[in-house]
Backbone atoms as SQL, in Angstrom:
CREATE TABLE atoms (id INTEGER PRIMARY KEY, chain TEXT, resi INTEGER, resn TEXT, atom TEXT, x REAL, y REAL, z REAL);
INSERT INTO atoms VALUES
  (1, 'A', 1, 'MET', 'N', 0.823, -1.154, -0.039),
  (2, 'A', 1, 'MET', 'CA', -0.016, 0.113, 0.072),
  (3, 'A', 1, 'MET', 'C', 0.891, 1.277, 0.052),
  (4, 'A', 2, 'ASP', 'N', 0.521, 2.231, -0.837),
  (5, 'A', 2, 'ASP', 'CA', 1.215, 3.528, -0.862),
  (6, 'A', 2, 'ASP', 'C', 0.108, 4.535, -0.593),
  (7, 'A', 3, 'ALA', 'N', 0.670, 5.715, -0.944),
  (8, 'A', 3, 'ALA', 'CA', -0.208, 6.982, -0.941),
  (9, 'A', 3, 'ALA', 'C', -1.229, 7.194, -1.991),
  (10, 'A', 4, 'HIS', 'N', -1.105, 6.311, -2.859),
  (11, 'A', 4, 'HIS', 'CA', -2.041, 6.441, -4.044),
  (12, 'A', 4, 'HIS', 'C', -3.021, 5.190, -4.255),
  (13, 'A', 5, 'SER', 'N', -2.887, 4.324, -3.201),
  (14, 'A', 5, 'SER', 'CA', -3.713, 3.096, -3.310),
  (15, 'A', 5, 'SER', 'C', -5.205, 3.355, -3.234),
  (16, 'A', 6, 'LEU', 'N', -5.625, 4.227, -2.441),
  (17, 'A', 6, 'LEU', 'CA', -7.108, 4.552, -2.469),
  (18, 'A', 6, 'LEU', 'C', -7.588, 5.043, -3.771),
  (19, 'A', 7, 'ASP', 'N', -6.670, 6.060, -4.522),
  (20, 'A', 7, 'ASP', 'CA', -7.145, 6.435, -5.720),
  (21, 'A', 7, 'ASP', 'C', -7.295, 5.354, -6.740),
  (22, 'A', 8, 'ARG', 'N', -6.342, 4.303, -6.752),
  (23, 'A', 8, 'ARG', 'CA', -6.391, 3.172, -7.572),
  (24, 'A', 8, 'ARG', 'C', -7.597, 2.336, -7.341),
  (25, 'A', 9, 'VAL', 'N', -8.036, 2.134, -6.164),
  (26, 'A', 9, 'VAL', 'CA', -9.208, 1.353, -5.802),
  (27, 'A', 9, 'VAL', 'C', -10.285, 2.173, -6.354),
  (28, 'A', 10, 'GLN', 'N', -10.578, 3.358, -6.085),
  (29, 'A', 10, 'GLN', 'CA', -11.695, 4.032, -6.480),
  (30, 'A', 10, 'GLN', 'C', -11.874, 4.022, -8.113),
  (31, 'A', 11, 'SER', 'N', -10.625, 4.219, -8.786),
  (32, 'A', 11, 'SER', 'CA', -10.694, 4.196, -10.129),
  (33, 'A', 11, 'SER', 'C', -10.937, 2.749, -10.669),
  (34, 'A', 12, 'LEU', 'N', -10.693, 1.588, -10.009),
  (35, 'A', 12, 'LEU', 'CA', -11.077, 0.308, -10.420),
  (36, 'A', 12, 'LEU', 'C', -12.404, 0.002, -10.138),
  (37, 'A', 13, 'ILE', 'N', -13.127, 0.668, -9.143),
  (38, 'A', 13, 'ILE', 'CA', -14.479, 0.647, -8.909),
  (39, 'A', 13, 'ILE', 'C', -15.319, 1.257, -9.984),
  (40, 'A', 14, 'ARG', 'N', -14.941, 2.427, -10.316),
  (41, 'A', 14, 'ARG', 'CA', -15.546, 3.055, -11.536),
  (42, 'A', 14, 'ARG', 'C', -15.342, 2.389, -12.675),
  (43, 'A', 15, 'LEU', 'N', -14.464, 1.837, -13.082),
  (44, 'A', 15, 'LEU', 'CA', -14.168, 1.187, -14.269),
  (45, 'A', 15, 'LEU', 'C', -15.164, -0.124, -14.246),
  (46, 'A', 16, 'TRP', 'N', -15.016, -0.885, -13.214),
  (47, 'A', 16, 'TRP', 'CA', -15.673, -2.132, -12.983),
  (48, 'A', 16, 'TRP', 'C', -17.357, -1.879, -13.265),
  (49, 'A', 17, 'ARG', 'N', -17.885, -0.753, -12.509),
  (50, 'A', 17, 'ARG', 'CA', -19.229, -0.356, -12.711),
  (51, 'A', 17, 'ARG', 'C', -19.480, -0.055, -14.090),
  (52, 'A', 18, 'SER', 'N', -18.629, 0.674, -14.804),
  (53, 'A', 18, 'SER', 'CA', -18.871, 1.130, -16.128),
  (54, 'A', 18, 'SER', 'C', -18.924, -0.101, -17.149),
  (55, 'A', 19, 'LEU', 'N', -18.066, -1.025, -16.896),
  (56, 'A', 19, 'LEU', 'CA', -18.046, -2.326, -17.767),
  (57, 'A', 19, 'LEU', 'C', -19.114, -3.141, -17.584),
  (58, 'A', 20, 'HIS', 'N', -19.769, -3.194, -16.352),
  (59, 'A', 20, 'HIS', 'CA', -20.838, -3.960, -16.206),
  (60, 'A', 20, 'HIS', 'C', -22.227, -3.213, -16.191),
  (61, 'A', 21, 'GLY', 'N', -22.227, -1.967, -16.943),
  (62, 'A', 21, 'GLY', 'CA', -23.486, -1.273, -17.265),
  (63, 'A', 21, 'GLY', 'C', -24.080, -0.702, -15.926),
  (64, 'A', 22, 'LEU', 'N', -23.505, -0.458, -14.953),
  (65, 'A', 22, 'LEU', 'CA', -23.852, 0.144, -13.650),
  (66, 'A', 22, 'LEU', 'C', -23.739, 1.531, -13.687),
  (67, 'A', 23, 'SER', 'N', -24.347, 2.342, -12.929),
  (68, 'A', 23, 'SER', 'CA', -24.094, 3.723, -12.821),
  (69, 'A', 23, 'SER', 'C', -22.746, 3.902, -12.165),
  (70, 'A', 24, 'VAL', 'N', -22.026, 4.993, -12.807),
  (71, 'A', 24, 'VAL', 'CA', -20.753, 5.202, -12.334),
  (72, 'A', 24, 'VAL', 'C', -20.785, 6.330, -11.409),
  (73, 'A', 25, 'PRO', 'N', -20.336, 6.366, -10.270),
  (74, 'A', 25, 'PRO', 'CA', -20.339, 7.490, -9.250),
  (75, 'A', 25, 'PRO', 'C', -19.602, 8.808, -9.751),
  (76, 'A', 26, 'GLN', 'N', -20.083, 9.778, -9.477),
  (77, 'A', 26, 'GLN', 'CA', -19.435, 11.106, -9.819),
  (78, 'A', 26, 'GLN', 'C', -17.898, 11.151, -9.461),
  (79, 'A', 27, 'ASP', 'N', -17.014, 11.494, -10.370),
  (80, 'A', 27, 'ASP', 'CA', -15.579, 11.502, -10.111),
  (81, 'A', 27, 'ASP', 'C', -15.366, 12.662, -9.247),
  (82, 'A', 28, 'SER', 'N', -14.668, 12.468, -8.115),
  (83, 'A', 28, 'SER', 'CA', -14.497, 13.521, -7.213),
  (84, 'A', 28, 'SER', 'C', -13.181, 14.245, -7.238),
  (85, 'A', 29, 'ARG', 'N', -12.268, 13.906, -8.204),
  (86, 'A', 29, 'ARG', 'CA', -11.062, 14.393, -8.338),
  (87, 'A', 29, 'ARG', 'C', -11.068, 15.820, -8.747),
  (88, 'A', 30, 'MET', 'N', -12.087, 16.156, -9.558),
  (89, 'A', 30, 'MET', 'CA', -12.163, 17.671, -10.070),
  (90, 'A', 30, 'MET', 'C', -13.635, 18.098, -9.891),
  (91, 'A', 31, 'THR', 'N', -13.673, 19.403, -9.635),
  (92, 'A', 31, 'THR', 'CA', -15.188, 20.087, -9.602),
  (93, 'A', 31, 'THR', 'C', -15.630, 20.266, -10.865),
  (94, 'A', 32, 'ALA', 'N', -16.803, 20.759, -11.190),
  (95, 'A', 32, 'ALA', 'CA', -17.374, 21.140, -12.524),
  (96, 'A', 32, 'ALA', 'C', -16.534, 22.337, -12.996),
  (97, 'A', 33, 'GLN', 'N', -16.175, 23.369, -12.083),
  (98, 'A', 33, 'GLN', 'CA', -15.384, 24.479, -12.578),
  (99, 'A', 33, 'GLN', 'C', -13.923, 23.979, -13.022),
  (100, 'A', 34, 'GLN', 'N', -13.420, 23.059, -12.311),
  (101, 'A', 34, 'GLN', 'CA', -12.016, 22.553, -12.729),
  (102, 'A', 34, 'GLN', 'C', -12.004, 21.786, -14.047),
  (103, 'A', 35, 'ARG', 'N', -13.194, 21.056, -14.237),
  (104, 'A', 35, 'ARG', 'CA', -13.451, 20.382, -15.509),
  (105, 'A', 35, 'ARG', 'C', -13.592, 21.410, -16.648),
  (106, 'A', 36, 'ARG', 'N', -14.304, 22.522, -16.450),
  (107, 'A', 36, 'ARG', 'CA', -14.614, 23.558, -17.346),
  (108, 'A', 36, 'ARG', 'C', -13.287, 24.221, -17.768),
  (109, 'A', 37, 'ARG', 'N', -12.379, 24.567, -16.806),
  (110, 'A', 37, 'ARG', 'CA', -11.149, 25.238, -17.084),
  (111, 'A', 37, 'ARG', 'C', -10.135, 24.284, -17.834),
  (112, 'A', 38, 'LEU', 'N', -10.183, 22.998, -17.400),
  (113, 'A', 38, 'LEU', 'CA', -9.452, 21.935, -18.129),
  (114, 'A', 38, 'LEU', 'C', -9.808, 22.071, -19.655),
  (115, 'A', 39, 'LYS', 'N', -11.009, 21.921, -19.891),
  (116, 'A', 39, 'LYS', 'CA', -11.549, 21.845, -21.319),
  (117, 'A', 39, 'LYS', 'C', -10.982, 23.196, -21.904),
  (118, 'A', 40, 'ASN', 'N', -11.213, 24.320, -21.335),
  (119, 'A', 40, 'ASN', 'CA', -10.813, 25.580, -22.019),
  (120, 'A', 40, 'ASN', 'C', -9.194, 25.686, -22.225),
  (121, 'A', 41, 'MET', 'N', -8.508, 25.137, -21.234),
  (122, 'A', 41, 'MET', 'CA', -7.046, 25.121, -21.394),
  (123, 'A', 41, 'MET', 'C', -6.596, 24.278, -22.646),
  (124, 'A', 42, 'LEU', 'N', -7.266, 23.069, -22.968),
  (125, 'A', 42, 'LEU', 'CA', -6.961, 22.355, -24.007),
  (126, 'A', 42, 'LEU', 'C', -7.425, 22.885, -25.398),
  (127, 'A', 43, 'ARG', 'N', -8.551, 23.708, -25.288),
  (128, 'A', 43, 'ARG', 'CA', -9.048, 24.231, -26.402),
  (129, 'A', 43, 'ARG', 'C', -8.203, 25.383, -26.846),
  (130, 'A', 44, 'ALA', 'N', -7.569, 26.225, -25.874),
  (131, 'A', 44, 'ALA', 'CA', -6.655, 27.260, -26.027),
  (132, 'A', 44, 'ALA', 'C', -5.329, 26.674, -26.552),
  (133, 'A', 45, 'ALA', 'N', -4.743, 25.605, -25.934),
  (134, 'A', 45, 'ALA', 'CA', -3.514, 25.130, -26.490),
  (135, 'A', 45, 'ALA', 'C', -3.823, 24.622, -27.815),
  (136, 'A', 46, 'ASP', 'N', -4.853, 24.005, -28.168),
  (137, 'A', 46, 'ASP', 'CA', -5.018, 23.519, -29.570),
  (138, 'A', 46, 'ASP', 'C', -5.118, 24.535, -30.584),
  (139, 'A', 47, 'GLY', 'N', -5.959, 25.728, -30.095),
  (140, 'A', 47, 'GLY', 'CA', -5.946, 26.891, -31.018),
  (141, 'A', 47, 'GLY', 'C', -4.598, 27.497, -31.443),
  (142, 'A', 48, 'ARG', 'N', -3.704, 27.571, -30.443),
  (143, 'A', 48, 'ARG', 'CA', -2.205, 27.965, -30.702),
  (144, 'A', 48, 'ARG', 'C', -1.609, 27.131, -31.479),
  (145, 'A', 49, 'LEU', 'N', -1.806, 25.776, -31.296),
  (146, 'A', 49, 'LEU', 'CA', -1.003, 24.605, -32.162),
  (147, 'A', 49, 'LEU', 'C', -1.566, 24.826, -33.694),
  (148, 'A', 50, 'HIS', 'N', -2.712, 25.375, -33.933),
  (149, 'A', 50, 'HIS', 'CA', -3.263, 25.580, -35.243),
  (150, 'A', 50, 'HIS', 'C', -3.132, 27.134, -35.646),
  (151, 'A', 51, 'ASN', 'N', -2.235, 27.834, -35.001),
  (152, 'A', 51, 'ASN', 'CA', -1.917, 29.263, -35.471),
  (153, 'A', 51, 'ASN', 'C', -2.995, 30.176, -35.112),
  (154, 'A', 52, 'ALA', 'N', -3.929, 29.889, -34.311),
  (155, 'A', 52, 'ALA', 'CA', -4.932, 31.007, -33.897),
  (156, 'A', 52, 'ALA', 'C', -4.256, 32.034, -33.100),
  (157, 'A', 53, 'ASP', 'N', -4.532, 33.451, -33.168),
  (158, 'A', 53, 'ASP', 'CA', -3.904, 34.326, -32.293),
  (159, 'A', 53, 'ASP', 'C', -4.859, 34.246, -30.934),
  (160, 'A', 54, 'TYR', 'N', -4.295, 34.969, -29.931),
  (161, 'A', 54, 'TYR', 'CA', -4.976, 35.046, -28.683),
  (162, 'A', 54, 'TYR', 'C', -6.359, 35.514, -28.699),
  (163, 'A', 55, 'ARG', 'N', -6.502, 36.513, -29.577),
  (164, 'A', 55, 'ARG', 'CA', -8.031, 37.120, -29.591),
  (165, 'A', 55, 'ARG', 'C', -8.846, 36.128, -30.296),
  (166, 'A', 56, 'GLU', 'N', -8.493, 35.311, -31.116),
  (167, 'A', 56, 'GLU', 'CA', -9.359, 34.405, -31.892),
  (168, 'A', 56, 'GLU', 'C', -9.690, 33.346, -30.812),
  (169, 'A', 57, 'ILE', 'N', -8.695, 32.934, -30.045),
  (170, 'A', 57, 'ILE', 'CA', -8.932, 31.930, -28.981),
  (171, 'A', 57, 'ILE', 'C', -9.945, 32.465, -28.009),
  (172, 'A', 58, 'ALA', 'N', -9.768, 33.815, -27.591),
  (173, 'A', 58, 'ALA', 'CA', -10.552, 34.352, -26.618),
  (174, 'A', 58, 'ALA', 'C', -12.257, 34.368, -27.315),
  (175, 'A', 59, 'GLU', 'N', -12.257, 34.726, -28.532),
  (176, 'A', 59, 'GLU', 'CA', -13.657, 34.747, -29.163),
  (177, 'A', 59, 'GLU', 'C', -14.239, 33.307, -29.199),
  (178, 'A', 60, 'ALA', 'N', -13.460, 32.410, -29.469),
  (179, 'A', 60, 'ALA', 'CA', -13.893, 31.120, -29.504),
  (180, 'A', 60, 'ALA', 'C', -14.393, 30.565, -28.073),
  (181, 'A', 61, 'ILE', 'N', -13.707, 30.897, -26.958),
  (182, 'A', 61, 'ILE', 'CA', -14.055, 30.564, -25.722),
  (183, 'A', 61, 'ILE', 'C', -15.133, 31.328, -25.059),
  (184, 'A', 62, 'PHE', 'N', -14.841, 32.714, -25.086),
  (185, 'A', 62, 'PHE', 'CA', -15.798, 33.595, -24.381),
  (186, 'A', 62, 'PHE', 'C', -16.752, 34.310, -25.144),
  (187, 'A', 63, 'GLY', 'N', -16.653, 34.295, -26.510),
  (188, 'A', 63, 'GLY', 'CA', -17.799, 34.838, -27.350),
  (189, 'A', 63, 'GLY', 'C', -17.270, 36.132, -28.092),
  (190, 'A', 64, 'VAL', 'N', -17.642, 36.366, -29.155),
  (191, 'A', 64, 'VAL', 'CA', -17.031, 37.659, -29.752),
  (192, 'A', 64, 'VAL', 'C', -17.496, 38.961, -29.119),
  (193, 'A', 65, 'GLU', 'N', -18.772, 38.805, -28.737),
  (194, 'A', 65, 'GLU', 'CA', -19.328, 40.183, -28.063),
  (195, 'A', 65, 'GLU', 'C', -18.496, 40.657, -26.849),
  (196, 'A', 66, 'ARG', 'N', -18.429, 39.451, -25.933),
  (197, 'A', 66, 'ARG', 'CA', -17.731, 39.732, -24.699),
  (198, 'A', 66, 'ARG', 'C', -16.295, 40.163, -24.832),
  (199, 'A', 67, 'VAL', 'N', -15.477, 39.619, -25.956),
  (200, 'A', 67, 'VAL', 'CA', -14.236, 40.051, -26.137),
  (201, 'A', 67, 'VAL', 'C', -14.153, 41.497, -26.633),
  (202, 'A', 68, 'ALA', 'N', -15.134, 41.897, -27.478),
  (203, 'A', 68, 'ALA', 'CA', -15.122, 43.221, -28.067),
  (204, 'A', 68, 'ALA', 'C', -15.541, 44.215, -27.063),
  (205, 'A', 69, 'SER', 'N', -16.147, 43.824, -25.888),
  (206, 'A', 69, 'SER', 'CA', -16.544, 44.777, -24.966),
  (207, 'A', 69, 'SER', 'C', -15.566, 45.552, -24.402),
  (208, 'A', 70, 'ASP', 'N', -14.331, 45.180, -24.311),
  (209, 'A', 70, 'ASP', 'CA', -13.204, 45.879, -23.585),
  (210, 'A', 70, 'ASP', 'C', -11.855, 46.009, -24.648),
  (211, 'A', 71, 'PRO', 'N', -11.125, 47.064, -24.366),
  (212, 'A', 71, 'PRO', 'CA', -9.898, 47.241, -25.175),
  (213, 'A', 71, 'PRO', 'C', -9.114, 45.828, -25.014),
  (214, 'A', 72, 'TRP', 'N', -8.690, 45.172, -26.100),
  (215, 'A', 72, 'TRP', 'CA', -8.065, 43.901, -26.060),
  (216, 'A', 72, 'TRP', 'C', -6.800, 43.992, -25.294),
  (217, 'A', 73, 'LYS', 'N', -5.813, 44.913, -25.634),
  (218, 'A', 73, 'LYS', 'CA', -4.670, 44.997, -24.840),
  (219, 'A', 73, 'LYS', 'C', -4.637, 45.041, -23.321),
  (220, 'A', 74, 'THR', 'N', -5.628, 45.690, -22.848),
  (221, 'A', 74, 'THR', 'CA', -5.834, 45.711, -21.346),
  (222, 'A', 74, 'THR', 'C', -6.966, 44.693, -20.652),
  (223, 'A', 75, 'SER', 'N', -7.441, 44.008, -21.587),
  (224, 'A', 75, 'SER', 'CA', -8.562, 43.101, -21.270),
  (225, 'A', 75, 'SER', 'C', -8.255, 42.044, -20.178),
  (226, 'A', 76, 'ALA', 'N', -9.067, 41.799, -19.342),
  (227, 'A', 76, 'ALA', 'CA', -8.822, 40.626, -18.357),
  (228, 'A', 76, 'ALA', 'C', -9.057, 39.360, -19.095),
  (229, 'A', 77, 'LEU', 'N', -9.746, 39.272, -20.179),
  (230, 'A', 77, 'LEU', 'CA', -9.950, 38.161, -20.951),
  (231, 'A', 77, 'LEU', 'C', -8.757, 37.686, -21.683),
  (232, 'A', 78, 'ARG', 'N', -7.846, 38.819, -22.095),
  (233, 'A', 78, 'ARG', 'CA', -6.632, 38.520, -22.642),
  (234, 'A', 78, 'ARG', 'C', -5.705, 37.768, -21.715),
  (235, 'A', 79, 'ASP', 'N', -5.760, 38.323, -20.554),
  (236, 'A', 79, 'ASP', 'CA', -4.786, 37.691, -19.543),
  (237, 'A', 79, 'ASP', 'C', -5.396, 36.232, -19.198),
  (238, 'A', 80, 'ALA', 'N', -6.575, 36.047, -19.130),
  (239, 'A', 80, 'ALA', 'CA', -7.139, 34.538, -18.997),
  (240, 'A', 80, 'ALA', 'C', -6.776, 33.791, -20.093),
  (241, 'A', 81, 'VAL', 'N', -6.776, 34.290, -21.320),
  (242, 'A', 81, 'VAL', 'CA', -6.366, 33.330, -22.456),
  (243, 'A', 81, 'VAL', 'C', -4.876, 33.035, -22.295),
  (244, 'A', 82, 'LEU', 'N', -4.236, 34.088, -22.194),
  (245, 'A', 82, 'LEU', 'CA', -2.684, 33.727, -22.023),
  (246, 'A', 82, 'LEU', 'C', -2.435, 32.629, -21.128),
  (247, 'A', 83, 'ASP', 'N', -3.128, 32.710, -19.745),
  (248, 'A', 83, 'ASP', 'CA', -2.984, 31.752, -18.812),
  (249, 'A', 83, 'ASP', 'C', -3.459, 30.381, -19.213),
  (250, 'A', 84, 'LEU', 'N', -4.602, 30.410, -19.977),
  (251, 'A', 84, 'LEU', 'CA', -5.215, 29.119, -20.376),
  (252, 'A', 84, 'LEU', 'C', -4.268, 28.347, -21.391),
  (253, 'A', 85, 'VAL', 'N', -3.595, 29.157, -22.296),
  (254, 'A', 85, 'VAL', 'CA', -2.704, 28.621, -23.198),
  (255, 'A', 85, 'VAL', 'C', -1.398, 28.008, -22.469),
  (256, 'A', 86, 'LYS', 'N', -0.981, 28.901, -21.704),
  (257, 'A', 86, 'LYS', 'CA', 0.244, 28.398, -20.823),
  (258, 'A', 86, 'LYS', 'C', -0.062, 27.021, -20.030),
  (259, 'A', 87, 'ASP', 'N', -1.087, 27.164, -19.293),
  (260, 'A', 87, 'ASP', 'CA', -1.493, 25.939, -18.499),
  (261, 'A', 87, 'ASP', 'C', -1.857, 24.686, -19.488),
  (262, 'A', 88, 'GLY', 'N', -2.558, 25.054, -20.494),
  (263, 'A', 88, 'GLY', 'CA', -2.820, 23.995, -21.503),
  (264, 'A', 88, 'GLY', 'C', -1.684, 23.289, -21.940),
  (265, 'A', 89, 'PHE', 'N', -0.549, 24.076, -22.384),
  (266, 'A', 89, 'PHE', 'CA', 0.582, 23.377, -22.838),
  (267, 'A', 89, 'PHE', 'C', 1.340, 22.647, -21.726),
  (268, 'A', 90, 'ALA', 'N', 1.297, 23.204, -20.417),
  (269, 'A', 90, 'ALA', 'CA', 1.677, 22.376, -19.376),
  (270, 'A', 90, 'ALA', 'C', 1.036, 20.896, -19.089),
  (271, 'A', 91, 'MET', 'N', -0.153, 20.930, -19.372),
  (272, 'A', 91, 'MET', 'CA', -0.876, 19.756, -19.340),
  (273, 'A', 91, 'MET', 'C', -0.411, 18.797, -20.349),
  (274, 'A', 92, 'ILE', 'N', -0.245, 19.365, -21.548),
  (275, 'A', 92, 'ILE', 'CA', 0.293, 18.566, -22.563),
  (276, 'A', 92, 'ILE', 'C', 1.524, 17.911, -22.443),
  (277, 'A', 93, 'ASP', 'N', 2.512, 18.627, -21.630),
  (278, 'A', 93, 'ASP', 'CA', 3.682, 18.343, -21.439),
  (279, 'A', 93, 'ASP', 'C', 3.957, 17.399, -20.216),
  (280, 'A', 94, 'GLY', 'N', 2.786, 16.846, -19.764),
  (281, 'A', 94, 'GLY', 'CA', 2.919, 16.002, -18.658),
  (282, 'A', 94, 'GLY', 'C', 2.199, 16.287, -17.375),
  (283, 'A', 95, 'GLY', 'N', 1.633, 17.554, -17.266),
  (284, 'A', 95, 'GLY', 'CA', 0.902, 17.793, -16.180),
  (285, 'A', 95, 'GLY', 'C', -0.385, 17.116, -16.072),
  (286, 'A', 96, 'TYR', 'N', -0.904, 16.510, -17.069),
  (287, 'A', 96, 'TYR', 'CA', -2.225, 15.780, -17.069),
  (288, 'A', 96, 'TYR', 'C', -2.007, 14.613, -15.989),
  (289, 'A', 97, 'ARG', 'N', -0.768, 14.112, -15.653),
  (290, 'A', 97, 'ARG', 'CA', -0.704, 13.089, -14.720),
  (291, 'A', 97, 'ARG', 'C', -1.374, 13.440, -13.395),
  (292, 'A', 98, 'LYS', 'N', -1.320, 14.690, -12.972),
  (293, 'A', 98, 'LYS', 'CA', -1.759, 15.169, -11.738),
  (294, 'A', 98, 'LYS', 'C', -3.280, 14.962, -11.590),
  (295, 'A', 99, 'LEU', 'N', -3.990, 14.952, -12.740),
  (296, 'A', 99, 'LEU', 'CA', -5.403, 14.662, -12.715),
  (297, 'A', 99, 'LEU', 'C', -5.742, 13.363, -12.112),
  (298, 'A', 100, 'LEU', 'N', -4.910, 12.558, -12.241),
  (299, 'A', 100, 'LEU', 'CA', -5.020, 11.114, -11.788),
  (300, 'A', 100, 'LEU', 'C', -5.201, 10.818, -10.445),
  (301, 'A', 101, 'ARG', 'N', -4.764, 11.881, -9.613),
  (302, 'A', 101, 'ARG', 'CA', -4.603, 11.730, -8.236),
  (303, 'A', 101, 'ARG', 'C', -5.522, 12.678, -7.390),
  (304, 'A', 102, 'HIS', 'N', -5.992, 12.416, -6.362),
  (305, 'A', 102, 'HIS', 'CA', -6.676, 13.318, -5.470),
  (306, 'A', 102, 'HIS', 'C', -5.594, 14.120, -4.741),
  (307, 'A', 103, 'ARG', 'N', -6.035, 15.275, -4.474),
  (308, 'A', 103, 'ARG', 'CA', -5.143, 16.224, -3.680),
  (309, 'A', 103, 'ARG', 'C', -5.482, 15.880, -2.212),
  (310, 'A', 104, 'ARG', 'N', -4.485, 15.527, -1.477),
  (311, 'A', 104, 'ARG', 'CA', -4.790, 15.174, -0.137),
  (312, 'A', 104, 'ARG', 'C', -3.748, 16.138, 0.732),
  (313, 'A', 105, 'ARG', 'N', -4.441, 16.444, 1.829),
  (314, 'A', 105, 'ARG', 'CA', -3.682, 17.264, 2.924),
  (315, 'A', 105, 'ARG', 'C', -2.428, 16.340, 3.552),
  (316, 'A', 106, 'SER', 'N', -1.375, 16.880, 3.617),
  (317, 'A', 106, 'SER', 'CA', -0.158, 16.245, 4.227),
  (318, 'A', 106, 'SER', 'C', -0.408, 16.187, 5.718);
């Protein structure tokens, strides 16, 4: 037994239930907000990989009207997109492994 044994058991239970057509309990490793941010991080990184500029990424994630409502260079959405792209690439570079574990207090 190690520090991640409980996580492994919970994952196996979820897999077993899914394979047997039973309801799968909600995954408690991430909140709905964290899942939404993860999705946006990957969308932003994918946009950059396909040569989209930051404003185009912001429009795809937040909507054209919302992006146009503030000057782009000083917009909080610009900062948010820069962070999403940076964090998205960090996930691609191996940060996704952290998603497999529950955060526990030491």
